[in-house]
Structure formats: structure tokens, C-alpha cells
GUGU-882020 format. One line per 8 residues: number of its first residue (from 1); their letters; for each residue x, y, z of C-alpha. Coordinates in pm, 1 decimal. Layout:
<rs>
NUM	a	X:Y:Z | ...
</rs>
This chain:
<rs>
1	msvsyail	2271.8:-664.8:-674.4 | 1964.6:-469.6:-783.9 | 1742.7:-386.0:-486.3 | 1366.9:-365.0:-529.2 | 1057.4:-386.8:-311.4 | 822.6:-682.2:-345.5 | 462.3:-628.8:-239.6 | 228.5:-910.5:-144.2
9	adivgsrt	-138.2:-843.9:-74.4 | -406.6:-1082.2:39.4 | -777.0:-1038.3:97.9 | -892.5:-987.8:455.0 | -1185.8:-1219.8:527.0 | -1196.3:-1364.5:175.3 | -1411.4:-1660.3:280.1 | -1689.3:-1432.8:406.8
17	lsdrpdaq	-1732.5:-1233.1:84.1 | -2084.2:-1276.8:-53.4 | -1988.5:-1201.8:-415.8 | -1625.9:-1301.7:-470.9 | -1611.1:-1230.1:-849.5 | -1742.3:-875.1:-798.3 | -1505.3:-821.3:-505.6 | -1213.8:-947.3:-714.8
25	rtfhealr	-1293.0:-690.6:-983.9 | -1304.0:-416.7:-718.4 | -966.0:-521.1:-579.0 | -816.3:-522.9:-930.0 | -950.6:-176.0:-1006.2 | -829.7:-29.7:-675.6 | -480.7:-172.2:-726.0 | -472.3:-52.5:-1087.0
33	caardlgl	-569.0:301.2:-987.1 | -330.9:299.7:-689.9 | -39.7:197.9:-915.7 | -91.7:486.3:-1158.1 | 222.9:696.7:-1218.1 | 432.6:499.8:-967.6 | 663.3:346.4:-1228.7 | 632.7:-2.8:-1085.7
41	lqepyatv	862.3:-276.1:-1214.0 | 562.5:-509.5:-1216.7 | 204.1:-386.3:-1207.7 | -24.2:-556.4:-951.2 | -165.9:-888.7:-1066.1 | -361.7:-1174.0:-907.9 | -190.6:-1498.9:-821.3 | -329.7:-1819.9:-673.0
49	gdefqala	-619.6:-1792.6:-429.3 | -676.3:-1454.2:-268.0 | -331.1:-1302.6:-326.2 | -190.1:-1021.7:-540.2 | 169.8:-925.9:-617.9 | 354.5:-618.1:-738.8 | 715.3:-500.8:-756.0 | 835.6:-144.9:-694.7
57	ptldgall	1178.2:6.2:-764.2 | 1167.3:221.2:-448.1 | 1032.1:202.1:-95.6 | 839.8:523.8:-160.8 | 649.6:357.5:-442.4 | 569.3:46.9:-240.4 | 442.5:250.6:54.9 | 229.9:477.2:-161.6
65	ltlrtqll	80.0:184.1:-350.1 | -36.0:22.8:-26.9 | -177.2:346.4:116.7 | -359.7:448.0:-199.2 | -512.5:101.2:-226.2 | -636.0:108.1:133.6 | -801.8:444.9:75.4 | -959.3:346.5:-256.9
73	lpeglelr	-1125.6:26.6:-137.3 | -1491.7:61.5:-34.3 | -1616.1:-28.3:310.5 | -1620.0:-403.0:364.6 | -1331.3:-483.1:129.8 | -976.4:-484.4:266.9 | -630.7:-605.8:174.0 | -339.8:-698.7:398.3
81	fgigqgea	11.4:-605.8:275.9 | 367.6:-726.7:315.0 | 663.0:-532.0:170.3 | 1004.2:-693.0:131.4 | 1333.9:-529.7:34.0 | 1598.8:-714.5:-163.1 | 1675.9:-881.9:-492.5 | 1387.4:-1018.4:-699.6
89	rtvsddaa	1483.2:-1281.8:-953.6 | 1264.6:-1377.7:-1250.3 | 1202.1:-1751.8:-1278.8 | 945.2:-1739.1:-1560.2 | 924.6:-1440.0:-1793.1 | 550.6:-1445.7:-1867.7 | 465.4:-1077.6:-1910.0 | 115.4:-1115.7:-1765.8
97	tpiqdgpa	192.6:-1331.1:-1462.5 | 569.5:-1361.6:-1415.3 | 707.5:-1603.9:-1158.7 | 971.0:-1446.4:-936.1 | 1186.0:-1550.9:-644.4 | 1456.6:-1404.8:-425.1 | 1507.1:-1224.2:-92.1 | 1257.6:-945.9:-169.8
105	wwrareai	977.3:-1200.4:-201.7 | 1089.6:-1405.2:99.3 | 1086.6:-1089.5:310.4 | 749.7:-982.3:171.5 | 610.5:-1320.5:279.9 | 761.8:-1275.1:625.5 | 610.7:-925.6:639.5 | 258.3:-1026.2:540.0
113	daaheaqq	263.3:-1310.0:793.7 | 365.1:-1054.4:1058.1 | 82.9:-823.9:944.9 | -165.1:-1107.8:986.3 | -36.0:-1181.3:1335.2 | -47.3:-813.2:1433.6 | -399.5:-780.8:1294.0 | -515.4:-1058.1:1525.8
121	rtgfvrtr	-379.4:-859.4:1822.0 | -496.5:-511.3:1724.0 | -774.9:-553.4:1470.1 | -654.1:-265.4:1251.1 | -297.5:-345.6:1136.9 | -286.6:-410.3:763.1 | 76.5:-343.1:663.3 | 419.9:-470.0:758.8
129	avlddaga	763.6:-438.6:594.7 | 1095.6:-620.5:624.7 | 1401.7:-421.9:514.6 | 1776.0:-493.6:507.0 | 1832.3:-302.9:830.1 | 1657.2:-419.6:1148.0 | 1647.5:-69.1:1296.5 | 1492.6:79.7:984.5
137	tatlnaml	1242.5:-206.5:976.7 | 1133.0:-136.0:1334.6 | 1102.8:239.2:1270.1 | 903.5:189.0:952.3 | 667.1:-64.0:1105.1 | 603.5:162.4:1403.9 | 490.1:433.4:1163.2 | 285.5:186.6:959.9
145	vlrdqavs	94.3:84.4:1273.1 | -9.1:446.3:1324.6 | -87.8:485.2:955.3 | -310.2:179.4:951.8 | -493.3:295.8:1262.6 | -553.1:638.9:1107.2 | -690.6:480.3:789.4 | -920.2:251.2:989.5
153	rlqdrprr	-1082.3:553.2:1156.6 | -1161.8:742.4:835.8 | -1513.3:769.3:695.4 | -1579.5:686.0:330.5 | -1573.4:1040.2:184.9 | -1249.8:1150.5:358.4 | -1092.3:827.1:232.0 | -1186.1:913.7:-125.9
161	mlaallgg	-1060.2:1270.6:-82.7 | -724.6:1160.2:53.7 | -686.7:894.4:-214.9 | -737.7:1159.0:-482.5 | -495.1:1400.3:-315.9 | -229.6:1129.6:-288.9 | -294.8:1054.2:-655.7 | -190.6:1408.8:-747.7
169	atqvevaa	-523.6:1593.3:-758.0 | -551.7:1945.0:-618.3 | -796.1:2038.7:-344.2 | -1009.2:2223.0:-600.9 | -1018.1:1915.9:-826.3 | -1108.5:1689.3:-534.6 | -1388.5:1923.8:-431.1 | -1534.2:1908.8:-783.4
177	qqgvsqsa	-1506.1:1528.3:-792.5 | -1679.6:1486.1:-458.3 | -1938.9:1760.6:-504.8 | -1824.7:1955.7:-198.7 | -1661.4:2292.8:-133.9 | -1285.3:2338.4:-140.8 | -1305.0:2435.8:225.7 | -1455.3:2092.7:303.1
185	vssvvrgs	-1151.3:1926.8:143.9 | -919.5:2162.9:330.1 | -1095.5:2070.1:654.6 | -1012.5:1701.6:595.3 | -651.5:1788.7:509.4 | -615.7:1986.7:831.7 | -831.3:1753.8:1040.3 | -885.5:1377.2:1013.7
193	gaglleaq	-633.9:1339.1:729.7 | -360.0:1564.8:867.4 | -165.8:1301.8:1057.5 | -197.3:1052.5:773.5 | -61.3:1296.8:515.3 | 223.1:1408.9:742.0 | 314.6:1047.4:819.1 | 323.5:972.3:445.4
201	hllealgg	563.3:1261.7:388.9 | 789.8:1124.8:663.1 | 775.6:773.8:519.0 | 868.1:911.9:177.5 | 1164.8:1093.8:335.5 | 1273.2:770.8:505.7 | 1256.5:583.8:177.0 | 1440.3:857.5:-10.1
209	ageqeras	1720.9:864.1:246.4 | 1764.7:490.8:212.7 | 1787.7:510.5:-165.8 | 2051.2:788.0:-148.0 | 2259.6:589.5:102.0 | 2264.5:281.7:-123.2 | 2353.6:493.7:-428.0 | 2651.2:663.8:-253.3
</rs>
């Protein structure tokens, strides 16, 4: 069985958006930019209502897609994410909007429902995952809670800086993009963004270990 990672995203507070068409374009652009160079099996696309889907070959890719998207979205626009591990079967092979089924998607649905429930309790949770292993699921979701809280506390400019850094830009390049000094970028990396970046490295290590174990 080929294991992949299904990603579901839905709009937080979609009914309160004053300009839904403009917001939809912003969500599309953020997801498109966030997906760059991740080698996704299926690029993000809109489905019915306020939902988007994507499919990643690795947990690392799914986690980075969700984080980049959170950081790229402007204030007032947010997505909620569910990540599911397992087999994804193609039901309809339309290249633009394929219809898929299977355990990965069932778990992604379970995960996004859990994210919604957790958001109602905490206010800041935006991401949940359901993996094959219950222990790994609990560990990952504990880290995602802290990640989501860290993102929720960031101001707009640090968000843009971190999004660019996680997209592969250097500190010098980010400084030029944002019109600030390199030391200002370094201050974010060592300050408000430090925990977020370190947590992402740990999540990537967790995903990489899981991939190696399944390959052995």
C-alpha cells in the first residue's frame, strides 16, 4: 500500500467575510505559494463550499504546507487544517479537480473535525493530524498546538519574514524583500520566531524518522 498524506483545509469564519471572491483569490494564492517546491502529489485546489484539498507524499511536506500557508495569509483570513496518513485512492481522474477516497482522506476529515473542536476550546488551534500510530499522533498534535499558538502571536511582518525563510530565502534576501536590515531579520529568527523554527525542525525530524521506518 502506498502511504501519502491528505490535507483538508477550510476557511475559518467563512460566513463573516465581507468580500468572499477576493478572499478566495487570496487563499488560492497563499496555498499556491506555500506549495512551491514541495513536490506534492496533488497541488491545493478548491472543492465544494469553503474547503480546499491537497495530497503530499511525506509528512514533512504536509506539515510545511500548512505552516507556510498560515504565515502567508494576511490578518483576518485563516484556514483550519486536517492531515491524514494512509492510502489515497483516485475515484475520478480529472487532472484539475480529482475525486479521491481512502483512509488518508477519512483521517484528514477526522483531523479537521478535531481541529475545529479544539479551536472552540482554545481559540488558536488551527491544525490537527491523524497518523497510523496513536502515540505518534498524540506527540505530533501536542507540538502542533504549540506551533499554532506561536503563529497566532506573531505580528504581520515577522509572519512574512518567517514565511520567506521557510520558503528557502536567506536572511539577506528577506531583509531586502521587507525593506529592513539583516539584523532585524536575525532578531526575529532569534526572538519571536525562534521556537516556531525549532519546532518545525523537530517536526521534520519526526516525519523523516517515520518515512525511514516504513521504508526499512
